[in-house]
DOZATOR-530044 format. One line per 8 residues: number of its first residue (from 0); for each residue x, y, z of C-alpha. Coordinates in nm, 2 decimals, always signed. Each point is the difference from the previous one (the first is absolute). Example, Ala and Ser with C-alpha at 12.3 -4.5 7.8 and 13.67 -1.06 7.14 Angstrom:
// DOZATOR-530044
0> +1.23:-0.45:+0.78  +0.14:+0.34:-0.07 $
This chain:
// DOZATOR-530044
0> -0.93:-3.25:+2.56  +0.29:+0.16:-0.17  -0.07:+0.08:-0.36  +0.34:-0.15:-0.11  -0.06:-0.34:+0.18  -0.28:-0.25:-0.03  +0.01:-0.33:+0.19  -0.20:-0.32:-0.07 $
8> -0.05:-0.05:+0.38  +0.04:+0.36:+0.10  +0.27:-0.08:+0.27  +0.37:+0.01:+0.02  +0.09:-0.37:+0.00  +0.35:-0.16:+0.01  +0.08:-0.17:-0.32  -0.19:+0.23:-0.23 $
16> +0.01:-0.01:-0.38  +0.07:+0.36:-0.10  -0.12:+0.09:-0.35  +0.15:+0.33:-0.11  -0.14:+0.22:-0.28  +0.13:+0.33:-0.13  -0.11:+0.24:-0.27  +0.17:+0.33:-0.08 $
24> -0.10:+0.29:-0.22  +0.30:-0.07:-0.23  -0.14:-0.35:-0.07  -0.32:+0.15:-0.15  +0.20:+0.25:-0.20  +0.20:-0.29:-0.16  -0.30:-0.21:-0.08  +0.09:-0.26:+0.26 $
32> -0.28:+0.06:+0.24  -0.13:-0.31:+0.18  -0.25:+0.13:+0.25  +0.03:-0.07:+0.37  -0.32:-0.21:+0.00  +0.13:-0.21:-0.29  +0.33:-0.06:+0.17  -0.18:-0.10:+0.32 $
40> -0.21:-0.25:-0.19  +0.30:-0.15:-0.18  +0.19:-0.03:+0.33  -0.29:-0.15:+0.20  -0.08:-0.25:-0.28  +0.36:-0.11:+0.00  +0.03:-0.02:+0.38  -0.31:-0.21:+0.03 $
48> +0.12:-0.23:-0.28  +0.32:-0.06:+0.20  -0.20:-0.07:+0.32  +0.14:+0.31:+0.18  -0.21:+0.11:+0.30  -0.03:+0.31:+0.22  +0.00:+0.23:-0.31  +0.06:+0.37:+0.06 $
56> +0.00:+0.26:-0.28  +0.24:+0.30:+0.01  -0.07:+0.26:-0.27  +0.19:+0.32:-0.10  -0.21:+0.19:-0.26  +0.16:+0.29:-0.17  +0.35:-0.05:+0.15  +0.33:-0.01:-0.19 $
64> +0.22:-0.31:-0.01  +0.33:+0.18:+0.04  -0.05:+0.07:+0.37  -0.11:-0.23:+0.28  -0.16:+0.25:+0.24  -0.34:-0.12:-0.12  -0.27:-0.04:+0.26  -0.11:-0.35:-0.07 $
72> +0.36:-0.12:-0.06  +0.10:+0.14:+0.34  -0.29:-0.18:+0.16  +0.11:-0.32:-0.16  +0.36:+0.05:+0.12  -0.13:+0.05:+0.35  -0.17:-0.34:-0.02  +0.32:-0.15:-0.13 $
80> +0.21:+0.14:+0.29  -0.27:-0.13:+0.24  +0.05:-0.35:-0.14  -0.36:-0.02:-0.12  +0.06:-0.07:-0.37  +0.04:-0.35:-0.16  +0.01:+0.10:-0.36  -0.03:+0.31:-0.23 $
88> -0.16:-0.02:-0.34  +0.01:+0.27:-0.28  -0.13:+0.01:-0.35  +0.36:+0.06:-0.13  +0.32:+0.17:+0.12  -0.09:+0.34:-0.14  -0.29:+0.02:+0.25  +0.26:-0.03:+0.28 $
96> +0.23:+0.28:-0.10  +0.23:+0.16:-0.26  +0.31:+0.04:+0.21  +0.22:-0.31:-0.04  +0.22:+0.07:+0.31  -0.30:+0.03:+0.23  -0.17:-0.30:-0.15  +0.31:-0.20:+0.05 $
104> +0.02:+0.10:+0.36  -0.36:-0.10:+0.06  +0.06:-0.34:-0.17  +0.28:-0.06:+0.24  -0.22:+0.10:+0.30  -0.27:-0.25:-0.11  +0.27:-0.27:-0.03  +0.12:+0.07:+0.35 $
112> -0.36:+0.00:+0.14  -0.08:-0.32:-0.18  -0.28:+0.16:-0.21  -0.09:-0.15:-0.33  -0.02:+0.26:-0.28  -0.19:-0.05:-0.32  -0.03:+0.22:-0.31  -0.26:-0.17:-0.22 $
120> +0.06:+0.17:-0.33  +0.38:-0.06:+0.01  -0.03:-0.36:+0.12  +0.21:+0.09:+0.31  -0.04:-0.21:+0.31  +0.26:+0.01:+0.27  -0.07:-0.36:+0.09  +0.14:-0.09:-0.34 $
128> +0.35:+0.14:+0.00  +0.06:-0.02:-0.37  -0.29:+0.24:-0.07  +0.20:+0.27:+0.19  +0.29:+0.01:-0.24  -0.15:+0.26:-0.23  -0.16:+0.21:+0.28  +0.30:+0.25:+0.02 $
136> -0.02:+0.06:-0.38  -0.38:+0.05:+0.02  +0.06:+0.25:+0.28  +0.26:+0.19:-0.19  -0.22:+0.02:-0.31  -0.29:+0.11:+0.21  +0.20:+0.29:+0.14  +0.13:+0.09:-0.35 $
144> -0.36:+0.01:-0.12  -0.09:+0.24:+0.29  +0.29:+0.23:-0.09  -0.09:-0.01:-0.37  -0.37:+0.06:+0.07  +0.09:+0.30:+0.22  +0.22:+0.14:-0.28  -0.28:-0.03:-0.26 $
152> -0.26:+0.15:+0.24  +0.23:+0.30:+0.07  +0.06:+0.06:-0.37  -0.37:-0.01:-0.08  -0.08:+0.23:+0.30  +0.28:+0.24:-0.10  -0.15:+0.03:-0.35  -0.36:+0.04:+0.13 $
160> +0.11:+0.25:+0.26  +0.18:+0.22:-0.25  -0.31:-0.01:-0.23  -0.21:+0.14:+0.28  -0.18:-0.32:+0.09  -0.09:-0.06:+0.36  +0.25:-0.23:+0.18  -0.19:-0.03:+0.33 $
168> -0.14:-0.35:+0.05  -0.30:+0.15:+0.19  -0.18:+0.33:-0.04  +0.05:+0.25:+0.28  -0.28:+0.05:+0.25  -0.26:+0.21:-0.18  +0.04:-0.17:-0.34  -0.06:-0.35:-0.13 $
176> +0.11:-0.17:-0.32  -0.21:+0.04:-0.30  -0.19:-0.32:-0.09  +0.09:+0.07:-0.36  +0.37:+0.07:+0.05  +0.19:-0.11:+0.31  +0.27:+0.26:-0.07  -0.25:+0.29:+0.03 $
184> -0.15:+0.13:+0.32  -0.36:+0.12:+0.04  -0.14:+0.18:+0.31  -0.13:-0.22:+0.28  -0.26:+0.25:+0.12  -0.05:-0.12:+0.37  +0.37:+0.02:+0.06  +0.05:+0.31:-0.21 $
192> -0.26:+0.18:+0.22  +0.22:-0.07:+0.30  +0.31:+0.12:-0.19  -0.17:+0.33:-0.09  -0.11:+0.05:+0.36  +0.36:-0.06:+0.12  +0.13:+0.27:-0.23  -0.28:+0.24:+0.11 $
200> +0.08:-0.06:+0.37  +0.37:+0.07:-0.08  -0.11:+0.32:-0.18  -0.19:+0.09:+0.31  +0.32:-0.02:+0.20  -0.02:-0.35:+0.16  +0.32:-0.21:+0.02  +0.02:-0.37:-0.10 $
208> -0.03:-0.12:+0.36  -0.31:+0.22:+0.06  -0.15:-0.13:-0.33  +0.07:-0.36:+0.09  -0.16:+0.05:+0.34  -0.31:+0.15:-0.16  -0.04:-0.29:-0.25  +0.05:-0.26:+0.27 $
216> -0.27:+0.16:+0.22  -0.24:-0.01:-0.30  +0.08:-0.37:-0.05  +0.11:+0.03:-0.36  +0.19:-0.30:-0.12  +0.37:+0.06:-0.04  +0.14:-0.05:-0.35  +0.15:-0.35:+0.05 $
224> -0.33:-0.13:+0.15  -0.21:+0.17:-0.27  +0.21:-0.15:-0.28  -0.01:-0.34:+0.17  -0.38:+0.01:+0.02  -0.06:+0.13:-0.35  +0.28:-0.14:-0.22  +0.03:-0.37:+0.08 $
232> +0.18:-0.19:-0.27  -0.15:-0.34:-0.08  +0.03:-0.25:+0.29  +0.30:+0.16:+0.16  -0.06:+0.09:+0.36  +0.10:+0.34:+0.13  +0.30:+0.04:+0.23  -0.11:+0.33:+0.12 $
240> -0.07:+0.03:+0.38  -0.38:+0.08:+0.01  -0.01:+0.02:+0.38  +0.03:+0.38:+0.01  -0.17:+0.12:-0.32  -0.02:+0.37:+0.11  +0.35:+0.05:+0.14  +0.12:+0.27:-0.24 $
248> +0.36:+0.12:+0.05  +0.15:+0.34:-0.06  +0.26:-0.16:-0.23  -0.28:-0.14:-0.22  -0.17:+0.34:-0.03  +0.34:+0.16:-0.07  +0.07:-0.25:-0.28  -0.34:+0.08:-0.16 $
256> +0.07:+0.37:+0.02  +0.33:-0.05:-0.19  -0.12:-0.21:-0.29  +0.00:+0.19:-0.34  -0.20:-0.29:-0.14  -0.31:+0.17:+0.14  +0.05:+0.28:-0.25  -0.03:-0.26:-0.28 $
264> +0.38:-0.05:-0.06  +0.20:-0.32:-0.03  +0.33:-0.01:+0.20  +0.23:-0.29:-0.09  +0.34:-0.11:+0.13  -0.05:+0.13:+0.35  +0.17:-0.31:+0.14  +0.23:-0.29:-0.09 $
272> +0.15:-0.33:+0.13  +0.37:-0.07:-0.01  -0.05:-0.36:-0.07  -0.29:-0.24:-0.09  +0.07:-0.17:+0.33  -0.05:+0.32:+0.20  -0.32:+0.06:+0.20  +0.09:+0.36:+0.09 $
280> -0.10:+0.28:-0.24  +0.22:+0.30:-0.04  -0.10:+0.35:-0.10  +0.14:+0.16:-0.31  +0.09:+0.37:-0.01  -0.29:+0.23:-0.10  +0.19:+0.11:-0.31  +0.00:-0.37:-0.12 $
288> -0.38:-0.02:+0.02  -0.20:+0.00:-0.32  -0.32:+0.21:+0.02  -0.27:-0.01:-0.27  -0.26:+0.27:+0.05  -0.38:-0.03:-0.04  -0.02:-0.37:-0.08  -0.31:-0.09:+0.20 $
296> -0.29:+0.20:+0.15  +0.11:+0.21:+0.29  -0.15:-0.03:+0.35  +0.17:+0.32:+0.12  +0.05:+0.31:-0.20  +0.37:+0.10:-0.05  -0.05:+0.33:+0.17  -0.14:-0.17:+0.31 $
304> +0.29:-0.25:+0.00  +0.26:+0.28:-0.03  -0.17:+0.20:+0.28  +0.01:-0.30:+0.23  +0.37:-0.05:-0.07  +0.07:+0.36:+0.09  -0.21:-0.03:+0.32  +0.18:-0.32:+0.10 $
312> +0.33:+0.17:-0.06  -0.09:+0.28:+0.24  +0.18:+0.00:+0.34  -0.27:+0.02:+0.26  +0.03:+0.08:+0.37  -0.23:-0.21:+0.22  -0.18:+0.18:+0.28  -0.10:-0.13:+0.34 $
320> -0.32:-0.18:-0.13  +0.18:-0.17:-0.28  -0.12:+0.20:-0.29  +0.23:+0.16:-0.25  +0.01:+0.38:+0.02  -0.19:+0.12:-0.31  +0.18:+0.33:+0.00  +0.34:-0.15:-0.08 $
328> +0.07:+0.07:-0.37  +0.17:-0.26:-0.23  +0.38:+0.00:+0.02  +0.08:-0.28:-0.24  -0.16:-0.19:-0.28  +0.00:-0.37:-0.05  +0.15:-0.14:-0.32  -0.26:-0.15:-0.22 $
């Protein structure tokens, strides 16, 4: 069964009661966390008290409310379009979303489909028209809150980043967060061993694709799978595809070979978003990065890292059996 969906009768039934829960990382930062399990309990208790049947839970855990490309929400909308939903129940309007135009569009869609909509905490019930009068104002304030929260988070991140504090939400493969200070990384030895080996193979003249093939043949967990297996957070289920745990890619290896963090440095402001509503991340120019040296324990010596960058910047001619000609001398150097 899908991790985002749990049904009382485990079947897709016409006339279902859809109970929608959402929790974002921003909610926790603002002290407004109401766990998915708590939301589910509140919604199911309410639904049963109203005599609703065919209960199905749709849950988005760790997803922002400013966009609606959320997995569980899209599954719910597919059921709506198929005509399978009788009513939708949420804890409050903020669990639905923080984009008042989109929320308004969905409310109109539900009206056209004859779907009853209930937001328990805001006493909104589409079967009672007068309760809908303040819904637009709630939606506008919800979006304003999202914009204000984003602005505050950016200001805090900017100050922390300029002070040399780590801005990455997760530690890169090879490190893990210190149990004593979540803003400090310590070496994760099993993964660090693989990182060291990758750099040694690069020093021996192997390219990223060759290294990836070797790691796959040895059935070493790729980084996403290793992290999913070893860094689970609370009750949140992983969204990582675990079906091909050893399918290393050359691009993954190349990324590992380019990270200065392995020398013990902190690199902040690599990327940015144009708007709090954007999903796409844009890269900043290298001159705009902030680099703080020797912050945490290195996995790779600086000299090794620099050598690998020079080797990767070398133009190599590939011979008939696919191996780079070792007699070709470096003609260019990669920028660090």
